N, C-alpha and C positions, 0 to 999 in steps of 0.2 A: 514429463512427471506428473502425476495425479495430485491434486491439491485438495487436502482434507482438513477442514476447519472444525475444531471443537469449541463451541460457545460455552466455556466452563462457568462464566458468572456474567450477569448483567449489572453488577455493582462496579463502582469506581470511586477512588478518593477525590477525583477532580470533576469539575463541571465545565469542561471547555466550551465556549460559547459557540464555536463552528462545529461541534461535534455532530455527526449525521445520526449517533444513536440516540434518538429522541426519548426512547423508552427504558432508560437505565433504571435498575431499581435493586434492592437488596434482597428480594425473596426468591428470585430464580437463579438457582445455583445447580450445576449438574451433579448427579448423584453417580457413585461408583456403578451401580448396576446399569444405569443407562449408558455410561461411557463403554462398559465391558460389551454390552449388547451391540453398540455399534461397531466396536473394534471387531467382533466375532462376525458379524454380517459383512464387513468390508472385506476382510482376510478370508471369509469362506466363500467368497463369490469371485473367483478369478475371472469368470467369462464376462462380468460387467466391469470389474476393475483390473484391466489387462494391461496397464501402463508399465513401463519398464522400471520406473522408480516412483517415489512418494515423498510429498512434503506433508508432514503432520503440523498443522498450525494450531496454536491455542490463543484464543482472544477473549476479551470481555466486552464492556468494562475492561477492567485491569485483570489481565490473566494471573499474574503472581499473587493476587489475593487468594488463589486456590492452588498454592504450590504444593500442598499435601497431595490433593487429588491428581495433578499433573504428573507428579512424581511416580504415582501409583499406575497411572495410565500409560506412561512411557515405558515403565518396566515391563509391564504386561504386553505392549506392542512388541518389544525386543524379544521377550520370551517365546510369544506366539509366532512371530514370523521365523525365529530359529526352528522351533518345534515343528513347523508345518514345511520346513525347507522352502519358504516363500521367496520368489525372485527379489523382493524389496529388502531381503534381510540385510544386505550390505549396500543398499541403494536408496536410503531414506535421509531424510533431515527433519529435525524438530525446529519449527520457526516461531518466533515471539516478536511482536511489537509491543513494548512496554513503556508507561509514563516514566520508569526509572526509579520511582519513590522507594520501592522496596527491594531495588536491585542488590543492595549490599547486605541483606539480611543473610542470617547463617543458613537457613533453609534453602534460600535460592541460590546461594553460592555453592552448597553441597550438591544440588541439583545440576548446576553448571559443571562443576569438577567431574560429575560422573558421565556427563553426556557431551563434554565440550567437542569431541571429533565428529559429532553429527548434530551440531547445534549452530543456529544463525539468531542472533537477538540485535534488534535495533531498538535503541531508546530515542523517545521523541523529544527533542529540544528544539524549540522553534527559532532560535537565534539569540539575539540579545536580550538582555532581561527585560528591556523595555517592550520588545515584540512578544517574547514569550509569555509575559505577565499580562499582557493585553487580553489574551483569550484563554490561557491554560491556568485557570483558576481553581483553588480548592472548593469542595462543596461547601454551602452555607453552614456555619457552625452556630447559628443562632443569633449571631451579632449583627448580620446584615452587611458587614463589611467585606469587600472583596480583597482576597489575599492569593497572590500569585505563587506559582510552584517552582519558579527558576532555580532559587537557592537550593531547595529539596532535591532537584534533579541534578544540579550541576556537582553535587559532592560526589556522586557516583560515576561521573563521566571518566575521570582518570582511571578507576578500574575496569570500566568497561572498555576503555581504548586498549589496555594491556591485555585483556581477555580476547577481544574481538577487533584487532586493528584494522581488519578489512570490511566491517561492517558499516553501514551507514546510517544516517538518520533521515527521518520523514519529516519535511516541513509543509505546512498548509498555509496558503494564502488566502485571506478574506478580504473583503473591501476595506476595513478599517486599518490593516496592517500593511497595505500596499507601500507606504513611505519608508518602511523600515527593511525592505528586501535586500538591498545591497549590504547594509551594516550588518545583517543577519548572517547572511551567506559568508561574508568575510570573517565575521566572529566565529562562526562554526569551524572554519579552516584553522583559526588561530588557537582552538581547542584540540587540534589534532584529527578532526573529522574530515577525511578527505572526500568522501562520497556523500553528497548533499542530494537527496531525491526531495523534489520541491514541486508542488502543484497547486493550482487554483482549485477551490471547492467547486463542485459540479452544480451545486444549487444555485438558484436565481436570486442572488444576493447583490449583484453588481449594479453600481449607480452610473449615471451619466458621467463621462469623463475618466472613469476608472482605467479604461484601456490605454489613455495616453499617459496617465500616471505610472501605470504598470511598465509600459514601453520605456518611459523616461528612466525608471528605477533599473531595468535590465540593461539598458545602454551604459549607465553608470557603472554597473556591474561588470559588464563586458570590458570597459576600460580599465577597471582595476585588476581583473584577472589578466589581461593581456600585459599590461604594464608592469605587474609584480611577479609575472611568471607562473601564476597559479595553474596555467594550462599543463604545466609538467607535474604530474602526479596528484592533481586534484580534479574532482568532476562536479558539475552542477548540472541537474537534468534538464534545466531550461533551455541550455544550448546543446543542440543535436543536429549533426550534418543530415540526418535523414528526414527532417520535417521540412514543411513548407513546399511540398510539390504537389502537382496533380496526382489523382489516383485513377487508374484505368480499371473499371470494374471487371473488364475481362481478364485483367492480370492479377489484381489484389482486390478481393471482395470479402476479405476476412472481418470477423467481428472483432472490435477492439478488446471486448471484454470476455473473460473465460467463463462467465456464467453458463451453467448447464454442464461443463466439463469439470468444474469443481464440485465439491459436495460440502454442506456445512451441517452439523447437527446440534440442536440446542438442547436445554435441561429437560425438556419434555420428551426427548428422543425423536423429534421431527427432523426430517431431511429437507434441506432447501438447495437450490440451484446454486446459491451463494448466500453469504451472510446478509447481504443487503436486502434479501426477501423475507427476512424474518421480521416479526411484528415490531420489535424494538427499534428497527431500522427505518420504518415507514411512518410518515407524517399523516397520510390520509387513506391509503390503499390498504386493503386486507393482505395478510402474508400469503405467499405462494408456497404452499407445502408440496413437496413431490414424493411423500413416503414417510415412514418412520422405521425405528428400529425393530420392531416387532413383524411388520408385514413386508419391509424391504421398500425398494424404489419402484414407483408406478411409473412404468416407461411411458405411458400414454401422457403423463402429466409433464415429463421430462421432454418429450419430443419437440415441443415448439421451441425450447430453449436451444436445441441442437440445430435448428433450421435458422437461427439468427446470423445474419450477416450485415455487411454494410448496406447493401442495396435494399434489403428487406424492411429497414427501419428509418432510412435517412430520407429527408426531404430533398426535393431537386437541387436546391442551392448548395446542399452538401455534396452531393454526388457530382456536381459541376465545378465545384469549388478549385480554384487554381492553387490553394495552399492546403489541400484536404490532409496530406500526410502529416501524422502526429497529433491530429485533432482528437483528442480522447473523449470518451463517455463511460458512464456507469450505467449497467443495465438496471440496476435497482432504483436509480434516480430517473432513468427514462420512464420506468413503470410508474414511479410515484408521482411524477409530474405529468403524465399523459391525461389526455381529456377522458378517456375511457380506461377499462382495466386490461388494456392491450399491454404487450411487451415490445410491440413493433412500432414505437413511436419515439423517435430519437429527441431527447432534450438538446436545444442548442443555446442554452444560457451562457455558455462560456465561448460563443463564437468571436466576439469581438476580442476578447482575451487571447484566444489563440492567434488570431491575425497579429495582434499587438507583439505577442511572443516571436511570431514569425519574422517581423521586421527587425526586431532587436536580434535574434539569432542570425539573421543574414548579416547585420552590422558585425556581429562578433566574429564571425567566421571570415569576413573580408579583411577586418582590422588584424586577426592573427596570421592569416596567410600572407598578408603584405609583410608584417613584422618579420616572419619567418623566412621569407623570400629575400628580403634585405640582408638578413644575416646568413643567408645560404644553408639554412637549417630545414626548409619546407620538405624536402624529399625524406630526410631523416625522421621527421616528426610524423609524415604520413605512414611510413614503413612501421613505426612503433605503433601506431594506432591500429593498422591493419593486423599486426601480430596479437595486440590485445583482443581484438574483437573476435578472433578465430580461436582463442583459448576456450576449451570446453569446460563446463561446470562440472566439478567432481563432487559427489556426496561424501 
């Protein structure tokens, strides 16, 4: 699936403390001519965009602030794919990650009703009110007082769950909210959210001892999941059987990130290898523009991103690491944190956090399989997981 992202606005109602978008503003909004030019270029160059299917993603800021533009874009995409007889016509998806504040509005609901068969929407709710409101706060209204957004998001969760029962939420962990991981995941389960995608921020924000606190929280969460049977029908991405093993570069040398194989377009009509290389995502580095809607993609500027893999950017300790599998990185953060303008220097800020996750992950699976073995249900559980993992994704 080709992943194409429209940065429709750089505005947002919130000022989340951990947000990587350091350049949010109210002025940069995508125009219809720019969006149309991007679509025409993409659909008109099948030799470049030759994937079997496509995900059209819309982000901000908060994308639903531009619902009128998004509705027009999606209508045009559908008409053009049909008119051109494009292979993507019945193999596409519209994807959104939203703060959830405008989710229940009439315009957003009308858009959902029209496109629901080809639509995925995730609302970001960070867990309990205590954790959510620690970081996900409203923009300053002039009073200087922080105001959390939990209650404003929560009111739309029941509607979202009815419309998208299989879609999950995205939870972000920073140093300050480590103590609330366990209670937050369990709280999200109690809201009917069965798929909790959760990760630590990639930026270098971690303090001494955070990894131990992190491991303790994950062990407590593991106990709660096993003891209360949440392993049946609920998921938390911190626990995964595929992580925590060595990686042989001769067998698996893939790049973690899809940067360069994705495409992002901003309000000015510039193309990027992913959103994290746009100016509003970068703290210190210059944006990496690989083309624009007028001149198309400059393949020479794209080529370095296509040569990225694990060995071209990882230090020796990462190549030789005994728990390398599942250790993630963000290509844009690698670039922004690098000593030079290179994209071939991997940031290792989350190294200790990953190792703590692996230790807790091992604890979780050992506890779970011992329990299942005692109950005579291990084989049944493993067969069910294998069946779920082989199910194909359908647009």
